[in-house]
C-alpha angles and dihedrals in degrees: 000000000000122000089254095051089046090052094049090051088060095053112074103174102061118123119228091249091053091048089052091051092048092050092051093048093046091054089052091047091053090055089054093049093042089243094305108148115247091233090058094055133080117243091248091053090053090050091050091050094051102033096082122143093227092060113082114240093245091054090048089053091054090051091050089051091058092048091049093048091053096046096043092051093047101047094251123141116267106160093107091052091052092048092051092047095048099040103035114013098045089051090053091049091051092049092049090050091052090052092051092047092054088056092045091051089065097037106044119092121240122262087249089065090051091048090053090049089052091056090047091055091054094047089050089051092239090148096170091052091046094052092047094050093042092055093044093050098041102037105020092229127171127245094262091056089063094062091100140157114226110214145156091209106117090197090081089067090062102039116119112249093242091056095050116028091175139108118245141191101203106199130207128164091259106034147003123230110213107206122187122193098144113059138117100267099032092122089059103038104022127207117355126202130187125183110215119194101168106130098222090052094049091047092048091055092045091050092052093045092047107161096331126119090232138336134194115249091218119041145150122260087260089063095249121132111261125245121252090252091060097049095084094054094046093049094046092052090055095052124090109283086347091284094153132216097289093059091043089058092049089052089050092053093044090051093048091049091050089056091041087236104157091167090061090051091049091049092050090047091052097044093047092047094237129129119246088241090059092044093056094040098047107024109028103102092168096059095135090079 
């Protein structure tokens, strides 16, 4: 059994997707160390192997995470690795992010452009695209939050969270109740509900539901509900110029800051399920003001 297989056997709460990421990163790490096991190396040797200019800081951070996981779970020292990551690597990641944000500030469209695109989607009867963009622009949600079931079954509004860990768009003739029970920070913020009365949104949901009992908002051409891995691609393709949800959220924050609308920022923070500290650290591309 390799050091990596031995380490994985000791960790019982890893998801399959996380395991897959760890395996991929470990293989890359072994190329950098010329297949020398992490437990056979000094901490400085590990730092020297990973801290290469051609490797982006975020990728370096992922490699350090694998090294730390292995050493922590095998009673090997790791304090020097943590110190380098916290004092040097995180600073590099922050500086790189600031550089990217300066570029984004000049390249991203205004929220007005996105609002115009939203209206265009509705006029073109692209109801899936309209719903996706409406929720991104009004609530700052993530991709996963958009993996919804559209239904007229009122029972979903009463279901206990444990019985139905799904996201719903409960449709009536007058409003839609957007219910989220499956999103990134659910364990911290719990179930979220938003009552939406905008007529184009209600009509878009009704058109997609038609006479069905329920339908998935996002689905394959075959009509089947899409897998979680496909959600990101589907959502990105439906956004303006394929910007994706992360850039949409940055535009939202930039627009609110321009109007000095702190309430809007707080509302977006709450609806997304993200702390204000994270919002300003990760999504404020206009942080020189």
